[in-house]
C-alpha positions in Angstrom: 53.0 48.2 155.4 50.3 51.0 154.7 50.6 54.4 156.7 47.5 55.2 159.2 45.5 58.5 158.1 47.0 59.4 161.7 50.6 58.8 160.2 49.9 60.5 156.9 48.4 63.4 158.1 51.1 64.5 160.8 53.6 63.6 157.9 52.5 65.9 155.7 51.7 68.8 158.0 55.5 68.3 159.2 56.6 68.8 155.2 54.2 72.0 155.3 55.8 73.3 158.4 59.6 72.8 156.8 58.7 74.5 153.8 57.3 77.2 155.9 60.5 77.6 157.6 62.3 77.7 154.6 60.5 80.6 152.7 60.9 82.4 155.8 64.0 82.2 156.3 64.8 83.1 152.4 62.3 86.3 153.0 64.1 86.9 155.7 67.8 86.5 153.8 66.7 88.7 151.4 64.9 91.4 154.0 68.3 91.4 155.8 70.2 91.9 152.4 67.8 94.6 151.8 68.5 96.5 154.6 71.9 97.1 154.2 71.6 98.4 150.6 71.9 101.6 149.1 71.6 101.9 145.4 73.6 104.7 143.7 70.4 106.6 142.8 68.7 106.9 146.3 70.4 110.0 148.4 69.8 109.8 152.0 68.6 113.6 153.6 70.8 116.6 155.0 72.7 115.3 157.8 72.2 111.6 157.7 76.1 111.0 157.8 77.6 107.5 157.3 75.2 104.9 156.0 75.6 102.0 158.9 75.3 105.0 161.6 72.5 106.4 159.9 70.3 103.2 159.4 71.6 102.2 163.5 70.1 105.8 164.6 66.9 106.1 162.2 64.0 104.7 163.8 61.7 104.8 161.1 59.4 107.5 162.3 58.5 109.1 159.1 58.9 112.6 160.8 61.3 114.0 158.4 59.0 112.7 155.7 56.4 114.7 157.0 58.0 118.1 157.4 59.4 118.1 154.0 57.4 120.8 152.4 58.3 119.9 149.1 57.0 116.2 148.9 60.6 115.1 148.0 61.5 112.4 150.9 60.0 109.1 150.6 60.2 106.4 152.8 61.6 103.2 151.7 59.1 100.3 150.9 59.2 96.6 151.5 60.8 95.3 148.0 62.7 98.8 146.9 66.4 98.1 147.1 66.8 101.0 149.9 66.5 99.6 153.9 62.6 99.4 154.4 61.2 102.9 156.5 64.0 104.8 155.8 64.2 108.0 154.4 66.0 109.3 151.0 65.1 110.6 147.7 65.4 110.6 143.9 67.7 113.6 142.6 66.3 113.4 138.9 62.8 112.9 140.1 62.9 115.5 142.4 65.9 117.1 143.7 66.4 118.9 147.6 65.3 122.3 147.6 67.7 123.5 150.1 65.5 125.0 152.8 67.4 127.3 155.1 65.7 126.3 158.2 66.6 122.3 157.1 63.0 121.2 158.7 63.8 117.4 157.6 66.8 117.7 160.0 64.7 119.1 163.2 62.2 117.2 162.7 64.3 114.0 163.6 64.0 112.7 167.1 67.0 110.7 167.2 69.9 112.6 166.0 70.1 110.1 162.9 69.9 113.5 161.3 72.3 115.6 162.6 71.0 118.3 164.5 74.4 120.5 164.4 73.7 121.0 160.5 72.3 124.3 160.7 73.8 125.6 157.2 72.2 123.7 154.0 75.6 124.8 151.9 77.6 122.2 154.4 75.0 119.1 153.6 77.0 116.5 152.3 73.9 114.2 151.1 75.8 112.9 148.0 78.3 114.1 145.6 77.8 115.3 141.3 79.5 113.3 139.3 79.9 113.9 135.3 79.8 110.3 134.3 79.5 111.0 131.0 81.4 113.2 128.3 80.8 112.0 125.3 76.6 112.9 125.4 77.4 116.1 127.6 76.5 119.2 125.1 79.3 121.6 126.4 81.7 118.5 126.1 80.3 118.4 122.5 81.4 121.9 121.8 77.4 123.2 122.6 76.7 125.5 124.9 74.1 124.1 127.6 75.3 125.1 130.9 72.3 124.1 132.6 73.8 122.1 135.4 76.2 125.1 135.9 73.4 127.7 136.2 70.8 125.7 138.4 73.8 125.0 140.9 72.9 126.5 144.3 76.5 127.3 144.9 77.0 128.1 141.5 81.1 129.1 140.6 81.8 127.1 143.9 80.6 123.2 143.7 80.6 123.6 139.9 82.7 125.7 137.6 82.9 125.8 133.9 86.8 125.1 132.5 87.4 126.5 129.0 89.2 124.3 126.9 90.2 125.3 123.6 87.7 122.8 121.0 90.4 121.0 118.7 87.0 119.6 116.8 86.5 123.4 114.7 89.7 124.9 115.5 87.8 127.9 116.2 85.9 127.9 119.6 85.9 127.3 123.2 84.4 124.5 125.0 82.6 125.5 128.5 83.4 122.4 130.5 81.4 121.7 133.7 83.9 120.7 136.6 82.7 119.7 140.1 84.2 120.6 143.3 83.3 118.0 145.7 84.5 120.5 148.8 81.5 122.7 148.1 78.9 120.1 146.4 75.7 119.0 148.9 74.7 116.6 146.8 71.0 118.3 146.3 70.4 116.5 142.8 69.4 120.1 141.4 71.9 119.5 138.3 71.1 116.0 137.9 67.5 116.8 137.7 68.0 119.8 135.0 70.2 117.7 132.8 68.6 118.2 129.4 69.7 115.0 128.0 67.2 111.9 128.0 69.3 110.1 130.7 71.7 112.6 132.7 74.8 113.3 131.9 75.7 114.3 134.8 74.3 112.2 138.4 74.7 112.3 142.1 75.6 109.5 143.9 76.2 108.9 147.6 80.0 110.1 148.9 81.3 106.5 149.5 80.3 105.2 145.6 81.7 108.6 144.4 84.6 109.2 145.6 87.9 107.4 146.4 89.5 107.2 149.6 93.5 108.1 149.8 95.1 104.9 152.1 96.5 106.2 155.7 100.1 105.8 154.5 99.9 108.3 151.7 101.5 111.7 152.2 100.8 114.7 149.8 104.0 116.6 150.0 102.3 120.0 149.6 99.5 119.3 151.9 102.1 118.5 154.4 104.0 121.2 153.4 101.2 123.9 153.8 100.7 121.9 157.3 104.3 122.8 158.7 103.5 126.5 157.8 105.7 126.4 154.7 108.4 124.1 155.4 110.1 121.7 153.5 110.2 118.4 154.9 113.1 116.8 153.3 116.2 118.0 154.7 119.1 118.6 151.9 121.7 117.9 154.1 121.0 114.4 154.2 120.5 113.8 150.4 122.7 110.9 149.2 124.1 111.3 145.9 123.8 108.2 144.2 125.6 106.9 140.7 123.9 106.8 137.3 122.1 103.4 136.9 121.9 103.2 133.0 121.8 100.0 130.8 125.2 98.2 130.4 126.9 100.6 127.8 124.9 103.3 128.0 126.4 106.8 129.3 125.4 110.3 129.7 126.2 112.9 127.7 130.0 114.4 129.5 129.9 111.2 131.6 133.5 109.8 133.0 133.8 106.6 134.9 136.2 107.2 137.8 137.9 103.8 136.8 139.2 104.4 133.7 141.7 107.0 132.1 141.7 110.7 132.3 139.5 111.9 129.7 141.4 114.0 127.6 141.5 117.9 127.9 139.4 120.0 125.7 141.2 121.6 122.6 142.3 125.4 123.1 140.3 128.1 121.9 141.5 129.9 119.2 140.9 133.2 118.0 141.1 132.6 114.2 137.6 133.0 112.7 136.1 129.5 111.9 136.4 129.0 108.0 
């Protein structure tokens, strides 16, 4: 039975609509996935805080980007691996210049950038990580020190640790070492690395650091919190028996179930022969 022209047109339009809905759903899925993404190289402005909280508070107004005097911040566009419309910067291209008045934070109308941040040295945009010791010139025994010298918190966020150069057996290696408590994540070290691909990179803190479980207790930290008082009560310690493989005994070991050990020979005044 042949279909009427009207019926054929109706089925064709229905098929087009179904295809359109499918494509739209796929696009929305990709956008939704992108909206939650923050690639390793994308760093948020000072005061951004946790990524989920930041994205929830950011209204994509672009005022922080407008007020950045060095044109460092950018708004993510559709297709970039960062939530569309949110501000970020790439340290290797242009690092944060650490403005003392932090104009990007002041411009934020919603608090997505924390207004309580008034000291740029306390910002936590990210964390520098020395990702490749095999190509870092200082680790190779050469004197570069660039990442150390450009650091705004020199000798606090990055220090040079001295180590004997076993390759030459004569010289000292000056190894860049990052201290997370002082690093702001500004990216100056990554931007200034002289290698073709930086050996030191700045990552979002969530990617750069591990996290101890709540059940872990660091004895020295707990002791410090307790004012130096030991957390171990020696009066309650139990002396457990030695547990060694069968037939193995510690020197001087005596099994209470065996015969009494032989008494040692008395000391003699006679000189040994």
